[in-house]
C-alpha positions, 0 to 999 in steps of 0.5 A: 690552458684556459681558466675561468674567473672563479679558477683564476681567483678573480672577483665574484661580481654579479653582472650589472643590471638596471635596478627597478625603481618603484613607481608608487606605493602599494595600498592595502589591497597590494595595488600600486598607487601612483605618487605625485611627482614633479620633475624638471623645474624648481621645487621646494618642500617645507614642513611645519608642525600643524599648529594654529600659527603654521599658516603665517609661517608657511605663507612667509617662507613660501613667498621668500622661497618663490621670490628667490626663484626670480619672479619679479611680477609675482603678486606676492600677497596673493601667493602668501594668502593662498598658501595661508588658506591652504595651510589653515585647511590642512591644519584643520584636518587634525594631524601633527604636521603639514607640508607645503610643496612649491614648483614652477613652470611656464610663469606659474607657481604650484602650491600643494599642501598635504595634511598627512592625516589618513582618511581626512575628508574636506571639512571646510568647503569654503577654502577653494572658494576663498583661494579661487577668489584671489586675482592671480589664481588660475586653478585650485583643487583638493583630493583625498589619498590614503596618506592624507588630503592634498589642497593645491593652487596654481598661481600666474606669475607672468607680467600683467598687461598694462591697464588701458590696453586691449587684450585679444 
């Protein structure tokens, strides 16, 4: 005589299936909006109240965080200045908090600052000019999403060639 698991009093366990993971959030129209995603590298997220002194705090904490990652040739004053300027721009958007996200890859440091103010538009056009003028900044930019504005800078942390040597 054969019995089924239900007749034998066994556990009623559903089969194991992969659980679908969301790839973004839905906007007002129900369309999926991709989210920023950073994988397979060192990262850090720092959150601050959007106060006038947040820029100084964020610059110092971001520099300390990246220093702990072991970049001996990083121009720390450039990183701190870039983060301070990005945070000042995000604070000017008028929200209650800002967040600083750091990541590294291939001897470069990415600093992204989110304002968390829905529909915030760029108020200060000089922020990118100021950040781009820093010696180790490779690129910088800004974009606006429904959940706030992102301003970012990519800094070079590779050792500099000694002065007086010809480059390629």
